[in-house]
C-alpha positions in Angstrom: 0.3 -52.1 66.4 3.7 -53.4 67.3 6.8 -52.4 65.4 9.3 -55.2 65.4 12.5 -56.1 63.6 15.1 -58.7 64.4 15.2 -60.6 67.7 17.9 -59.9 70.2 20.3 -62.8 70.7 19.0 -65.0 73.5 22.2 -66.5 74.8 23.4 -63.5 76.7 26.1 -65.5 78.6 28.1 -66.1 75.4 26.7 -63.5 73.0 27.1 -59.7 72.9 23.8 -57.7 73.2 23.9 -55.0 70.6 21.3 -52.3 69.8 20.9 -49.6 67.3 18.1 -47.7 65.8 17.2 -48.1 62.1 14.7 -45.2 62.0 12.7 -43.1 64.4 10.3 -46.0 65.0 12.3 -49.2 64.8 15.2 -50.7 66.6 17.4 -53.4 65.2 19.1 -55.8 67.5 21.6 -58.4 66.4 24.7 -60.4 67.3 27.8 -59.0 65.5 28.9 -62.5 64.6 25.6 -63.0 62.7 25.6 -59.6 60.9 29.2 -58.3 60.7 28.4 -56.0 57.9 26.3 -53.7 60.2 28.4 -54.1 63.3 29.6 -50.5 63.1 26.0 -49.3 63.6 25.5 -51.0 66.9 26.2 -49.9 70.5 27.1 -52.7 72.9 24.7 -52.2 75.7 26.8 -54.1 78.2 29.6 -51.6 77.8 27.5 -48.6 78.5 28.4 -46.7 81.7 25.1 -46.6 83.4 25.3 -45.7 87.1 22.8 -45.3 90.0 22.7 -41.8 91.5 25.1 -43.2 94.2 27.6 -44.3 91.6 27.0 -48.1 91.4 27.2 -49.6 87.9 23.9 -50.8 86.6 23.2 -53.1 83.5 19.9 -53.9 81.9 21.3 -57.1 80.4 20.3 -59.5 83.3 16.6 -58.7 82.7 16.6 -59.2 78.9 14.6 -62.4 78.1 13.5 -62.7 81.8 10.9 -60.0 81.8 9.8 -57.0 79.8 11.9 -53.9 80.4 10.5 -50.4 80.3 13.2 -47.8 79.8 12.1 -44.2 80.5 14.4 -41.3 79.7 13.6 -38.4 82.0 14.7 -35.1 83.5 13.7 -33.4 86.8 12.7 -30.2 84.9 10.3 -32.1 82.6 6.6 -31.6 83.6 5.4 -34.7 81.7 8.1 -36.7 83.5 6.7 -35.5 86.9 3.2 -36.3 85.8 4.1 -39.8 84.7 6.1 -40.7 87.8 3.1 -42.1 89.7 2.1 -44.3 86.7 5.7 -45.5 86.4 5.7 -46.3 90.2 2.5 -48.3 89.7 4.1 -50.2 86.7 7.2 -50.9 88.8 5.0 -52.6 91.4 4.4 -55.4 88.9 7.1 -58.0 89.6 6.9 -59.3 86.0 8.2 -56.0 84.6 11.6 -54.2 85.1 11.5 -50.4 85.0 14.7 -48.4 84.4 14.5 -44.6 84.4 17.5 -43.0 82.7 18.3 -39.5 83.7 20.4 -37.1 81.7 21.8 -33.7 82.7 20.4 -33.3 86.2 22.7 -32.9 89.2 22.8 -35.6 91.9 20.8 -33.2 94.2 18.1 -32.7 91.5 17.8 -36.5 91.0 17.6 -37.2 94.7 15.0 -34.4 95.2 12.9 -35.9 92.4 13.2 -39.4 93.9 12.1 -38.1 97.3 9.3 -35.8 96.0 7.7 -38.5 93.8 8.5 -41.5 96.1 10.3 -43.2 93.2 10.5 -46.9 93.7 11.9 -47.9 90.3 15.5 -48.2 89.3 17.1 -44.8 88.4 20.3 -44.6 86.5 22.4 -41.7 85.2 23.6 -41.8 81.7 26.5 -39.3 82.2 27.5 -39.0 78.5 24.2 -39.9 77.0 25.4 -43.3 75.6 22.1 -45.0 76.1 20.2 -42.1 74.7 22.4 -42.1 71.7 22.0 -45.9 71.3 18.2 -45.5 71.2 18.4 -42.1 69.3 16.3 -40.4 71.9 15.0 -37.2 70.5 14.0 -35.5 73.8 12.5 -35.9 77.2 10.4 -37.8 78.2 11.0 -40.8 76.0 10.1 -44.4 76.6 11.3 -47.7 75.1 9.7 -51.1 75.9 11.7 -54.2 75.3 9.5 -57.4 75.5 10.5 -60.7 77.1 11.9 -62.0 73.9 14.2 -59.0 73.6 12.4 -57.1 70.9 11.9 -53.4 71.1 8.1 -53.2 70.8 7.5 -49.5 71.7 9.1 -46.1 71.4 7.4 -42.9 72.2 7.3 -39.7 74.1 5.3 -41.2 77.0 4.0 -44.6 78.1 1.3 -45.9 75.9 -2.2 -46.0 77.3 -2.5 -49.7 76.4 0.8 -50.6 78.0 -0.3 -54.1 79.0 -0.5 -55.0 75.3 3.3 -54.4 75.1 4.2 -56.3 78.3 3.0 -59.7 77.4 
């Protein structure tokens, strides 16, 4: 069953995309102009310092409302992360889905080794000060978040759901 709250603002060109967690299973998204009383609880996703392993800045914002986004938090030492890498690669082969894998704590050499060893074809970003993990209140690795095409967080969990296609519609 999907767990949904408020829709993310659709006009990303003029609005700020803000995310925050309400509880361990729900994420609230809103425009600060609509709900100023809770603005302090939000993290502006567009201002997060997400970088590719080579240092280029990466933002998930261009994909919101265009396609579902699967955000996987991972680490090279994590055995479940290693086991799920082929499934995430397969998911990434679907042009109707954007996969972003967020690494925390590994060295650039560990990240590059993981990418080479598991033939990673999906977008890998480094969250150097855990801003994105804090915004989603990630409790540990691995952890996945699925944001549907309308901008709603529809899944949060320690691994990808078996019925993932149900979340990607």
